[in-house]
C-alpha positions in Angstrom: -34.0 -51.1 -6.1 -37.0 -49.4 -4.7 -38.3 -46.7 -6.9 -39.8 -43.5 -5.5 -41.6 -41.3 -8.0 -42.2 -37.8 -7.0 -44.2 -35.3 -9.0 -42.1 -32.1 -8.8 -43.3 -28.6 -9.4 -40.7 -25.9 -9.8 -42.0 -22.3 -10.1 -40.1 -20.2 -12.7 -40.2 -16.5 -13.5 -41.7 -16.7 -16.9 -42.5 -13.0 -17.4 -38.9 -11.9 -17.6 -35.6 -13.0 -19.0 -33.7 -14.7 -16.3 -30.0 -14.3 -15.5 -27.8 -15.5 -18.3 -24.4 -16.8 -17.2 -22.2 -17.3 -20.3 -18.6 -18.0 -20.3 -17.0 -14.7 -21.3 -13.8 -16.0 -22.8 -12.4 -12.5 -23.6 -12.7 -11.5 -19.9 -11.1 -14.8 -18.9 -8.1 -14.0 -21.1 -7.8 -10.5 -19.6 -8.0 -11.8 -16.0 -5.3 -14.4 -16.7 -3.1 -12.0 -18.6 -3.3 -9.2 -16.1 -2.4 -11.6 -13.2 0.4 -13.2 -15.2 2.0 -10.2 -16.9 1.6 -7.0 -14.9 4.0 -6.2 -12.1 3.0 -2.5 -11.9 0.0 -0.5 -12.8 2.2 2.1 -14.4 3.2 -0.5 -17.0 -0.5 -0.8 -18.1 -1.9 1.3 -20.9 -5.5 1.2 -21.9 -6.0 3.0 -25.2 -9.3 1.4 -26.1 -12.0 3.5 -27.7 -9.9 6.5 -28.5 -10.5 6.6 -32.2 -6.9 5.9 -33.0 -6.1 5.1 -36.7 -2.5 4.2 -35.9 -0.7 2.7 -32.9 1.2 5.6 -31.1 5.0 5.6 -31.6 5.7 7.1 -28.1 4.5 4.1 -26.0 6.5 3.4 -22.8 9.4 1.1 -23.4 8.6 -0.9 -20.2 5.0 -1.5 -21.0 3.6 -4.9 -20.1 -0.1 -4.6 -20.9 -1.6 -2.8 -23.9 -5.2 -2.6 -24.9 -6.0 -1.1 -28.4 -9.5 -2.4 -28.7 -12.3 -0.5 -30.4 -10.1 1.8 -32.5 -10.2 2.0 -36.4 -6.7 0.7 -36.8 -7.2 -1.5 -39.9 -3.5 -2.4 -39.9 -0.8 -3.3 -37.4 2.6 -2.1 -38.4 6.0 -3.0 -36.9 7.3 0.4 -36.0 5.3 1.1 -32.8 6.3 -2.3 -31.4 10.0 -2.1 -31.9 10.7 -0.8 -28.4 8.2 -2.8 -26.5 10.5 -5.6 -25.5 8.6 -6.1 -22.2 5.2 -6.4 -23.7 3.4 -9.5 -22.3 -0.3 -8.8 -23.1 -1.8 -7.3 -26.3 -5.4 -6.8 -27.0 -6.7 -5.4 -30.2 -10.3 -6.6 -30.6 -13.0 -4.9 -32.7 -10.6 -2.7 -34.5 -11.5 -3.7 -38.1 -8.0 -5.2 -38.6 -7.4 -6.5 -42.0 -3.6 -6.7 -42.1 -0.9 -7.6 -39.6 2.5 -6.7 -41.2 5.3 -9.3 -41.0 7.7 -8.4 -38.2 5.1 -6.8 -35.9 6.0 -9.2 -33.1 9.7 -9.6 -33.8 10.6 -7.2 -31.0 8.1 -8.5 -28.5 9.7 -11.8 -27.4 7.9 -11.8 -24.0 4.4 -11.7 -25.5 2.3 -14.4 -23.7 -1.3 -13.3 -24.4 -2.5 -12.1 -27.8 -6.2 -11.3 -28.4 -7.0 -10.1 -31.9 -10.5 -11.4 -32.0 -13.6 -9.9 -33.7 -11.7 -8.2 -36.6 -11.7 -8.6 -40.4 -8.7 -10.8 -40.9 -9.3 -13.0 -43.9 -6.3 -15.2 -43.0 -4.7 -16.7 -39.9 -1.4 -14.6 -39.5 2.0 -16.1 -39.2 3.2 -16.0 -35.6 6.5 -16.9 -34.1 6.2 -16.3 -30.4 7.8 -19.1 -28.3 6.4 -17.8 -25.0 2.9 -17.3 -26.3 0.4 -19.1 -24.0 -3.1 -17.9 -25.1 -4.0 -16.8 -28.6 -7.5 -15.6 -29.5 -8.2 -15.4 -33.3 -12.0 -15.9 -33.0 -14.6 -13.8 -34.8 -12.5 -13.0 -37.9 -13.2 -13.5 -41.6 -10.9 -16.3 -42.6 -12.5 -19.2 -44.5 -10.2 -22.0 -43.4 -8.8 -23.2 -40.1 -5.5 -24.1 -41.8 -2.8 -23.0 -39.4 0.5 -21.5 -40.7 3.7 -23.6 -40.3 5.1 -20.9 -37.9 2.6 -22.3 -35.3 5.1 -25.1 -34.7 7.2 -22.5 -32.8 4.3 -21.9 -30.3 5.7 -24.6 -28.0 4.1 -23.0 -24.9 0.6 -22.4 -26.3 -2.0 -23.7 -23.9 -5.2 -22.2 -25.2 -6.2 -21.4 -28.8 -9.4 -19.7 -29.9 -10.4 -20.2 -33.5 -13.8 -19.2 -35.1 -15.1 -17.6 -38.2 -18.5 -17.4 -39.8 -16.9 -18.0 -43.2 -15.3 -21.3 -42.2 -17.8 -24.1 -42.9 -15.5 -27.1 -42.8 -12.6 -28.6 -40.9 -9.9 -30.2 -43.2 -7.7 -33.0 -42.2 -4.5 -31.0 -42.3 -5.7 -27.9 -40.6 -4.0 -28.5 -37.3 -0.8 -30.3 -38.5 1.4 -27.5 -37.1 0.1 -28.2 -33.6 0.7 -32.0 -33.6 3.7 -31.6 -31.2 2.4 -28.7 -29.2 1.4 -28.6 -25.5 -2.1 -27.2 -26.4 -4.5 -28.0 -23.6 -7.6 -26.1 -24.5 -9.1 -25.6 -28.0 -12.1 -23.3 -28.5 -13.3 -24.0 -32.0 -16.2 -22.7 -34.1 -17.8 -19.5 -35.3 -21.4 -20.2 -34.3 -22.4 -21.6 -37.7 -23.0 -25.2 -38.7 -20.2 -27.0 -40.5 -20.8 -28.6 -43.8 -17.9 -31.0 -43.5 -15.6 -32.4 -40.8 -12.7 -34.7 -41.9 -12.3 -37.5 -39.5 -9.0 -37.4 -37.6 -8.6 -33.6 -37.8 -8.7 -33.2 -34.0 -6.8 -36.4 -33.1 -3.5 -34.9 -34.1 -3.5 -32.7 -31.0 -2.8 -35.4 -28.5 -2.3 -33.1 -25.6 -5.8 -31.7 -25.6 -7.5 -31.8 -22.3 -10.4 -29.5 -22.9 -12.4 -28.8 -26.0 -15.0 -26.1 -26.5 -17.2 -26.4 -29.6 -19.1 -23.3 -30.6 -20.9 -25.1 -33.5 -24.6 -26.0 -33.9 -25.3 -29.5 -35.2 -29.1 -29.6 -35.6 -29.0 -30.2 -39.4 -26.0 -32.5 -39.4 -26.0 -34.7 -36.3 -23.9 -37.4 -38.1 -21.0 -35.0 -38.3 -21.4 -34.4 -34.5 -21.1 -38.1 -33.8 -18.0 -38.3 -35.9 -16.5 -35.4 -34.0 -17.2 -37.1 -30.7 -15.3 -40.2 -31.9 -12.3 -38.0 -32.6 -12.5 -36.3 -29.2 -12.4 -39.8 -27.7 -8.9 -40.3 -29.2 -7.4 -37.3 -27.5 -6.8 -36.7 -23.8 -9.9 -34.6 -23.4 -11.6 -34.7 -20.0 -13.7 -31.6 -20.3 -16.1 -31.2 -23.2 -18.1 -28.0 -23.6 -20.8 -27.6 -26.3 -22.0 -24.1 -27.0 -25.3 -23.7 -28.8 -25.1 -27.3 -29.9 -28.8 -27.4 -30.5 -30.3 -24.0 -31.6 -33.8 -22.8 -30.7 -36.7 -24.9 -31.9 -34.4 -27.7 -33.1 -36.2 -31.0 -33.4 -33.7 -33.8 -32.6 -34.2 -37.2 -34.0 -32.1 -40.2 -33.1 -29.5 -40.3 -30.4 -26.5 -38.0 -31.2 -25.0 -38.4 -27.8 -24.8 -42.2 -27.6 -21.0 -42.0 -28.2 -20.7 -40.6 -24.7 -21.1 -44.1 -23.3 -17.8 -45.1 -25.0 -15.8 -42.0 -24.0 -14.1 -43.0 -20.7 -11.9 -39.9 -20.4 -14.7 -37.3 -20.6 -15.6 -36.7 -17.0 -17.0 -33.1 -17.3 -19.7 -32.2 -19.8 -21.0 -28.6 -20.2 -24.0 -27.6 -22.3 -24.2 -23.8 -23.0 -26.8 -21.6 -24.7 -28.9 -24.6 -25.9 -32.5 -25.3 -26.5 -33.5 -28.6 -24.8 -37.0 -30.1 -24.9 -38.2 -32.7 -22.5 -38.1 -35.6 -25.0 -34.5 -34.9 -25.9 -33.6 -34.4 -22.2 -34.6 -37.9 -21.5 -32.4 -39.3 -24.3 -29.5 -37.0 -23.3 -29.5 -37.8 -19.6 -29.7 -41.5 -20.3 -26.4 -41.3 -22.2 -24.9 -39.2 -19.4 -26.0 -41.6 -16.7 -24.6 -44.5 -18.7 -21.3 -42.7 -19.4 -18.3 -41.9 -17.3 -19.3 -38.3 -16.9 -19.0 -37.2 -13.3 -20.0 -33.6 -13.7 -22.8 -32.2 -15.9 -23.3 -28.4 -16.3 -26.2 -26.7 -17.9 -25.6 -23.0 -18.5 -28.3 -20.6 -20.0 -30.6 -23.4 -21.1 -34.1 -22.9 -22.5 -36.2 -25.9 -21.5 -39.4 -26.8 -23.4 -41.8 -29.5 -22.5 -42.8 -31.2 -25.8 -44.4 -34.2 -24.1 -47.9 -33.9 -22.5 -46.8 -35.8 -19.4 -43.7 -33.6 -18.9 -40.3 -35.1 -18.1 -40.6 -38.8 -17.1 -37.3 -40.6 -16.7 -37.3 -44.4 -16.5 -35.4 -46.3 -13.9 -32.0 -47.5 -15.1 -30.5 -50.7 -13.7 -27.0 -49.1 -13.7 -24.7 -47.7 -11.2 -24.1 -44.1 -12.1 -20.8 -42.3 -11.6 -22.4 -38.9 -11.8 -21.5 -36.9 -8.8 -22.3 -33.3 -9.7 -25.2 -31.6 -11.5 -25.2 -27.8 -12.1 -28.0 -25.6 -13.6 -26.7 -22.1 -14.0 -29.4 -20.1 -15.8 -32.6 -21.9 -16.8 -35.5 -20.5 -18.7 -38.8 -22.2 -19.2 -40.3 -21.9 -22.6 -43.9 -22.6 -21.6 -46.0 -20.5 -19.2 -46.6 -23.3 -16.8 -44.7 -25.2 -14.1 -42.4 -27.9 -15.5 -43.4 -31.4 -14.5 -40.6 -33.7 -13.6 -40.8 -37.3 -12.5 -37.6 -39.2 -11.7 -36.4 -41.6 -9.2 -34.5 -40.0 -6.4 -32.6 -43.2 -5.8 -30.8 -42.6 -9.0 -29.0 -39.7 -7.4 -28.0 -41.5 -4.3 -24.3 -40.9 -4.8 -24.6 -37.3 -6.0 -22.6 -35.0 -3.7 -22.9 -31.6 -5.6 -26.1 -30.0 -6.8 -26.5 -26.5 -8.1 -29.8 -24.7 -9.1 -28.7 -21.1 -9.8 -30.6 -18.5 -11.8 -33.6 -20.7 -12.2 -36.2 -18.5 -10.6 -36.9 -21.0 -7.8 -38.9 -19.6 -4.9 -39.6 -22.8 -3.0 -37.9 -26.1 -2.3 -40.1 -29.2 -2.7 -40.6 -31.1 0.5 -38.6 -34.3 1.0 -36.9 -34.1 -2.4 -33.5 -32.4 -2.4 -33.4 -32.6 1.4 -33.4 -36.4 1.3 -30.4 -36.9 -1.0 -28.2 -39.1 1.1 -24.8 -38.2 -0.3 -25.4 -34.6 -1.0 -22.6 -32.5 0.5 -22.8 -29.2 -1.4 -26.1 -27.5 -2.4 -26.0 -24.2 -4.3 -29.3 -22.4 -4.7 -27.9 -19.0 -5.4 -29.4 -16.3 -7.6 -33.0 -17.4 -7.1 -36.0 -15.8 -5.3 -36.0 -18.0 -2.2 -37.1 -16.5 1.1 -36.9 -17.8 4.7 -40.2 -19.7 4.4 -39.4 -20.7 0.8 -36.4 -22.8 1.8 -38.0 -24.0 5.0 -41.8 -24.2 4.1 -44.0 -24.6 7.1 -46.2 -27.2 5.2 -43.3 -29.6 5.0 -42.9 -32.3 7.7 -39.3 -33.4 7.5 -38.3 -36.9 8.3 -34.7 -36.5 7.2 -33.2 -33.1 6.5 -30.0 -33.1 4.4 -28.4 -36.0 6.1 -24.9 -35.4 4.8 -25.0 -31.7 3.7 -21.7 -29.8 4.5 -22.0 -26.7 2.4 -25.1 -24.6 1.6 -25.2 -21.5 -0.6 -28.2 -19.3 -0.4 -26.5 -16.3 -1.9 -28.4 -13.7 -4.0 -31.9 -14.6 -2.7 -34.4 -12.8 -0.4 -33.5 -14.1 3.0 -34.1 -11.7 5.9 -34.4 -13.2 9.4 -31.0 -14.3 10.6 -32.4 -15.5 13.9 -34.8 -17.8 12.1 -32.1 -19.1 9.8 -29.8 -19.9 12.7 -32.6 -21.9 14.4 -33.4 -23.9 11.3 -29.8 -24.9 10.7 -29.9 -27.0 13.9 -31.8 -29.6 11.8 -28.8 -29.9 9.4 -26.5 -31.9 11.7 -23.4 -31.9 9.5 -23.7 -28.4 8.0 -20.3 -26.6 8.2 -20.6 -23.7 5.7 -23.4 -21.3 5.1 -23.4 -18.6 2.4 -26.0 -15.8 2.9 -24.3 -13.1 0.9 -26.3 -10.7 -1.3 -29.5 -11.0 0.7 -31.5 -8.6 2.9 -30.4 -9.9 6.3 -31.8 -8.0 9.3 -30.3 -8.2 12.8 -33.2 -7.7 15.2 -33.3 -10.8 17.5 -30.6 -12.9 19.2 -29.2 -15.8 17.1 -28.6 -19.3 18.5 -26.3 -21.1 16.1 -25.5 -24.9 16.1 -22.0 -25.8 17.1 -21.2 -27.6 13.8 -21.4 -24.4 11.6 -17.8 -23.1 11.3 -18.1 -20.9 8.2 -20.6 -18.1 7.6 -20.8 -15.5 4.8 -22.9 -12.4 5.2 -21.1 -10.3 2.6 -22.9 -7.6 0.6 -25.8 -7.4 3.0 -25.4 -3.6 3.0 -28.7 -2.2 1.9 -29.1 1.6 1.9 -31.4 1.5 4.9 -30.0 -1.6 6.6 -26.3 -1.9 7.3 -25.2 -4.9 9.4 -22.5 -2.6 10.7 -20.3 -3.1 13.7 -23.0 -4.9 15.8 -22.9 -7.9 13.5 -20.2 -9.7 15.5 -22.6 -10.1 18.4 -25.0 -12.1 16.3 -22.5 -14.7 15.2 -21.6 -18.1 16.5 -18.6 -18.4 18.8 -17.6 -21.6 17.0 -17.0 -19.9 13.7 -13.6 -20.5 12.0 -14.3 -18.6 8.8 -16.3 -15.3 8.7 -17.0 -13.3 5.5 -18.3 -9.8 6.2 -17.3 -8.0 3.1 -19.3 -4.9 2.3 -21.5 -4.9 5.3 -21.0 -1.4 6.6 -18.4 -2.1 9.3 -16.6 1.1 10.3 -14.3 -0.2 13.0 -12.7 -3.4 14.1 -11.7 -4.0 17.7 -10.0 -6.7 19.7 -13.1 -7.2 21.7 -15.1 -8.0 18.5 -12.9 -11.1 17.9 -12.4 -12.3 21.4 -15.6 -14.2 21.2 -14.3 -16.3 18.3 -11.4 -18.3 19.9 -11.2 -20.6 16.8 -11.3 -18.0 14.1 -8.7 -18.5 11.4 -10.1 -16.7 8.3 -11.7 -13.2 8.3 -12.9 -11.4 5.2 -13.7 -7.7 5.7 -13.2 -6.3 2.2 -15.1 -3.2 1.0 -15.9 -1.7 4.4 -14.9 1.6 6.1 -12.3 0.3 8.5 -9.5 2.8 9.1 -7.1 0.9 11.5 -6.0 -2.6 12.1 -5.9 -2.8 15.9 -3.0 -4.4 17.8 -3.3 -7.9 19.4 -6.3 -8.6 17.1 -6.3 -12.4 17.1 -3.6 -15.0 17.9 -5.4 -17.7 15.8 -6.0 -15.7 12.6 -4.4 -17.2 9.5 -6.0 -15.2 6.8 -7.2 -11.6 6.8 -8.7 -9.8 3.9 -9.1 -6.1 4.6 -8.7 -4.6 1.1 -10.8 -1.7 -0.2 -11.2 0.0 3.2 -9.9 3.3 4.5 -6.6 2.1 6.0 -3.7 4.5 5.5 -0.9 2.3 6.9 -0.3 -1.2 8.4 1.8 -0.9 11.5 4.4 -3.3 12.7 2.6 -3.6 16.0 -0.7 -4.7 14.2 0.9 -7.6 12.5 2.9 -8.5 15.6 -0.6 -9.2 17.2 -1.3 -11.7 14.4 1.4 -14.4 15.0 -0.3 -17.1 13.0 -1.1 -14.9 9.9 -0.1 -16.4 6.6 -2.2 -14.3 4.2 -3.0 -10.6 4.3 -4.9 -8.9 1.5 -4.8 -5.2 2.1 -4.6 -3.6 -1.4 -6.8 -0.8 -2.7 -6.6 1.2 0.4 -5.6 4.9 0.6 -2.1 4.4 1.8 0.1 7.3 3.0 3.6 6.8 1.7 5.8 8.1 4.5 7.9 6.7 7.2 4.8 5.0 8.7 4.8 2.7 5.7 8.6 2.3 5.3 8.8 -1.0 7.2 5.7 -2.3 5.3 7.4 -1.6 2.0 10.9 -2.7 2.8 10.8 -5.2 5.6 7.4 -7.1 5.5 7.6 -10.5 3.9 5.7 -10.0 0.7 4.7 -13.6 0.4 2.0 -12.7 2.9 0.4 -10.4 0.3 -1.3 -12.2 -2.6 -2.2 -8.9 -4.2 1.2 -7.3 -4.0 2.3 -5.2 -5.8 -0.5 -4.4 -8.2 -3.1 -3.3 -5.7 -0.9 -1.2 -3.5 -0.5 2.5 -4.5 0.3 5.7 -2.7 -2.7 8.0 -2.1 -0.9 10.8 -0.3 1.2 13.0 -0.2 0.2 14.5 -3.5 3.7 14.4 -4.8 3.6 10.6 -5.0 -0.2 10.1 -5.6 -0.9 7.0 -7.7 2.7 5.8 -7.4 3.0 2.1 -6.9 4.2 1.4 -3.3 6.8 -1.0 -4.7 8.4 2.0 -6.5 8.2 4.4 -3.5 11.7 5.2 -2.4 12.8 6.7 0.9 16.0 6.3 2.9 16.2 4.2 6.0 18.1 7.1 7.5 15.1 9.4 7.3 12.8 6.9 8.9 14.8 5.2 11.7 15.3 7.6 14.6 18.0 5.4 16.3 19.9 5.4 13.1 19.7 9.1 12.7 21.1 9.5 16.3 23.8 6.9 15.7 25.0 8.9 12.6 24.4 12.4 13.9 26.3 11.9 17.2 29.7 11.1 15.7 29.2 13.6 12.9 28.4 16.3 15.4 31.4 15.4 17.5 33.6 15.6 14.5 32.2 19.0 13.5 32.7 20.2 17.1 36.2 18.9 17.2 37.0 20.6 13.9 35.5 23.9 15.1 37.4 23.7 18.4 40.6 23.1 16.5 40.0 26.0 14.2 39.0 28.1 17.2 42.2 27.4 19.0 44.4 27.8 16.0 42.9 31.2 15.3 43.3 32.4 19.0 39.6 32.2 19.6 40.2 32.0 23.4 41.8 35.4 23.4 39.2 37.0 21.2 36.5 35.5 23.4 37.9 37.0 26.5 38.0 40.4 24.7 34.4 40.0 23.6 33.3 39.1 27.1 35.0 42.1 28.6 33.4 44.4 26.0 30.0 42.9 26.9 30.5 43.3 30.6 31.5 46.9 30.1 28.4 47.7 28.1 26.1 46.0 30.7 27.8 47.7 33.7 27.7 51.1 32.0 23.9 50.9 32.0 23.7 49.8 35.6 25.9 52.6 36.7 23.9 55.2 34.9 21.8 56.1 38.0 24.8 55.8 40.4 26.9 58.3 38.5 24.1 60.5 37.1 25.1 63.5 39.3 28.9 62.9 39.4 31.4 64.5 37.1 35.1 63.7 36.4 38.0 65.6 35.0 39.8 62.6 33.6 38.7 59.5 31.9 41.5 57.6 33.7 44.4 57.9 36.0 47.3 55.9 34.8 49.3 54.0 37.5 52.6 52.5 36.2 56.2 52.0 37.1 58.6 54.7 35.8 60.5 51.8 34.2 57.5 51.1 31.9 57.2 54.8 31.0 58.5 54.1 27.5 55.6 51.9 26.7 53.1 54.2 28.3 54.3 57.3 26.5 54.8 55.6 23.1 51.8 53.3 23.0 49.2 53.9 25.7 48.9 57.7 25.9 48.9 58.3 22.1 46.3 55.6 21.5 43.9 56.8 24.2 44.3 60.5 23.9 44.2 60.2 20.1 40.8 58.7 20.6 39.7 61.8 22.6 40.2 60.5 26.1 41.6 62.6 28.9 44.3 60.9 30.9 46.0 61.8 34.2 49.7 61.0 34.3 51.8 61.7 37.4 54.8 63.0 35.5 52.6 65.6 33.7 49.5 66.2 35.8 50.7 66.1 39.5 50.5 69.5 41.1 54.0 70.8 42.1 54.6 71.4 45.8 51.8 69.0 47.0 52.5 65.8 48.8 52.8 62.9 46.5 50.0 61.0 48.4 47.7 64.1 48.0 48.4 64.1 44.3 47.6 60.4 44.1 44.4 60.8 46.0 43.3 63.8 44.0 44.0 62.2 40.7 42.2 59.0 41.6 39.1 61.0 42.8 39.1 63.2 39.7 39.2 60.2 37.3 36.4 58.0 36.1 38.7 54.9 36.0 42.1 54.0 37.4 44.2 52.2 34.9 47.0 50.0 36.2 49.8 48.9 33.9 51.0 45.7 35.6 54.5 44.4 35.1 57.3 42.9 37.1 58.5 46.5 37.7 55.1 47.6 38.9 55.0 45.0 41.8 58.4 46.2 42.9 57.3 49.9 43.2 56.3 51.3 46.6 54.3 54.2 45.1 52.5 51.8 42.7 51.4 49.9 45.8 50.0 53.2 47.3 48.1 54.0 44.1 46.6 50.5 44.0 45.6 50.8 47.7 43.8 54.1 47.3 42.1 53.1 44.0 40.8 49.9 45.5 39.5 51.7 48.6 37.7 54.2 46.4 36.2 51.3 44.3 34.7 49.7 47.4 33.1 52.9 48.6 31.9 54.7 45.4 32.3 52.8 42.1 32.6 49.0 42.0 34.3 48.7 38.6 36.5 51.8 38.5 39.7 49.6 38.4 41.1 48.6 35.0 44.2 46.3 34.8 46.5 45.9 31.9 48.9 43.0 32.1 51.9 44.2 30.2 53.9 41.0 30.7 53.3 37.7 32.6 53.9 38.1 36.4 54.8 34.8 38.1 52.7 34.3 41.2 55.6 33.5 43.4 57.3 36.8 42.4 54.6 39.0 44.0 55.7 40.6 47.3 53.5 40.1 50.3 52.4 43.7 50.1 50.8 42.8 46.8 48.6 40.0 48.0 45.6 42.1 47.4 46.6 42.5 43.8 46.7 38.7 43.4 43.2 38.5 44.8 42.0 41.2 42.5 43.4 39.5 39.4 41.6 36.4 40.4 38.3 38.2 40.8 38.4 40.7 38.0 39.0 40.4 34.3 42.1 42.1 33.0 43.5 43.0 29.6 46.6 41.4 28.3 48.9 43.3 26.0 49.2 41.1 22.9 52.4 40.9 20.8 50.3 40.2 17.7 49.5 43.5 15.9 46.1 42.1 14.8 45.2 41.4 18.4 46.5 44.9 19.5 43.7 46.5 17.4 41.1 44.5 19.4 42.9 45.4 22.6 42.7 49.2 22.0 39.0 48.9 21.0 38.2 47.1 24.3 40.2 49.5 26.4 38.7 52.6 24.9 35.2 51.3 25.2 35.8 50.6 28.9 37.0 54.2 29.5 34.3 55.9 27.3 31.2 54.6 28.9 30.3 57.7 30.7 32.0 60.2 28.4 28.9 61.5 26.5 27.0 62.6 29.6 29.2 63.1 32.7 32.7 64.2 31.8 33.5 67.8 32.0 36.6 69.8 31.9 36.7 70.4 35.6 35.3 67.9 38.1 34.2 68.5 41.6 35.3 66.1 44.3 32.9 63.4 45.4 30.9 65.0 48.2 29.2 61.9 49.3 32.1 59.4 49.1 34.1 58.1 52.0 37.6 59.3 52.8 40.2 57.6 50.8 42.8 57.8 53.6 42.3 55.5 56.5 43.1 56.9 59.9 45.9 54.5 60.5 47.9 56.0 57.6 47.6 59.7 58.6 50.6 59.6 60.9 52.7 58.0 58.2 51.9 60.7 55.7 53.0 63.4 58.1 
């Protein structure tokens, strides 16, 4: 194999402490617990740091997540937990706990995550929690890893954290109670060196797949070798060594040679460790000759203890190593590290990460020539446009197989320059430029093969990418990440230029509305943490291919606009439902989880309201009509209408009759056969009310012609009242009286006729001479004499009101004849009267 030796110079920031990326196990537990346990934010209680000396007794019965950390509790007692049957996650770290009373967890059968790390427990407590998945007991004061027999009941336990500064040995029987468990991940060690490790202690946990050892082995490397042999007898594929070699540790021998005989270990992680150049050569040789496919260095301090730097010999061996990751690397010396290694040894490596290393330039023709490299992560460095593409380099082959490139958290600026340079990377599909200082000032010409681009968090105080960013992107993109870029509005026109777009990430912007008909090809849309108040049915109808919608943490208005979203939308589309969806307004439901918001379909569906209201209204109307008819409402309505008409006409006639006076309120025209009713009912009722009546039997002037008396009485009366009956229509004189009164009404006063129907008169019984009466009754409203005494009271009220309209101003004891009225006697009747 041809050997190419390249002298590599990597520039580090040596004047400041670089980014340290440690595995924060406590945060990992919290994230997993929150996602697995919590169904509503209202069932979460954070009481951390409140100086509590006892757990409160009034906790919500339906609580799922409880954090009691950083309180001087000292002791956990059973009483506060007796009602917490739904509790799934409990955290009580850094509380100074010394005692956990028996029975504390008897009433919490659903507990799955328990974190009581960093306390003062001098023993490992008895626990009987069949559903428990993750248990963290690290950072306490027990002096033995001997697990209680009750741990046999932890059949679902998948991760166990054990560690104490007081425990300096591992005994053979410490983990007997977990021999039949399903434990997958063991985190063991308190950060102090062990004095003894009994062979076979770890082999009892056959289901182990991942082991994290937080134990330094500088003074006792033989013990470390024995431990590796035990790990080889488990099912462990991931081995993580935290602080395995402390600062300034001088390693002699080859403590990692057992890696070569560990076929199951494929992932090896070294965390918080001091590594010098001489040991690095020994270590990498074992890795290259092992079955390890992924090697990760996290927060490593590198020291060159050899004058020639790092020189790695060529190995006549086919490596299986495919992935190398450096995440946080500090150089001990104030000089550039010198590395000499054959690039051909990495011919099959497909993943390379240099993150948090302080790199500001990429060596020419080194990384860019790796033939199998598919993913390159250079995030969290100080690279710039010309640092990644230095002008002094003359490329013969530029990343011949690179698919994914991450340049996140660097100092890139010129998007147009970057777009042009990516044309050299013929197979590049994905480019991550997030957390940079990208400026949009020139047109961008992208290669067709880039289908994924991230520009998220390029939102400097004086340089927002904003809404214009879409016009600087490639039309061939299928995945666009523009979270926190200052976008204030999203339009259909913005996305029309991306006919193949399937994934769009717009989190943490200022978008207020999801437009309709946005994109027919969009499969995934992340629009959480914006200013959206509702998601309309029409908006999602314009996304027929959508499978994932993340829209939580928006200021939703809980009203009918959101009713369909809460009740009808398929929640499998929402990966963050229901935790991230809360009501913002109205104030009465502020902070209420949308999953708990209740409103009726009736109040929000207009068609349903109409469908219910119409029959209900009809039923009410039918009931009212029935009651109206049963209570003689028709008759009372007629009386009311007549009273209203009288009032209105009285006002209209005020001017007409202003200078006219009358002697009588009314002349009574009736048949002598109805005189009994007139004398006993009509006259007493009206004259008793103060009305003046003219009655022919009493008020006709003796010796005058009857016709003269009729005419004089009609002219001297404000109204003429006709008492209609079958006897009336048979009377000749009644016919005269009707004729004269009608003639006077036409000439002088339009409503001077008042009709009382004393009894029903069949139409066919009217003589021909009374045809005018029939026509009058059809044109004018008349009063019917009711038989019901209650109705008679209304009858008298209406009748008196009709006759009293002019009483207060125009009636006098003696009336003058109408001087301006027409003659009441037609010329053709004068001969007859003689």
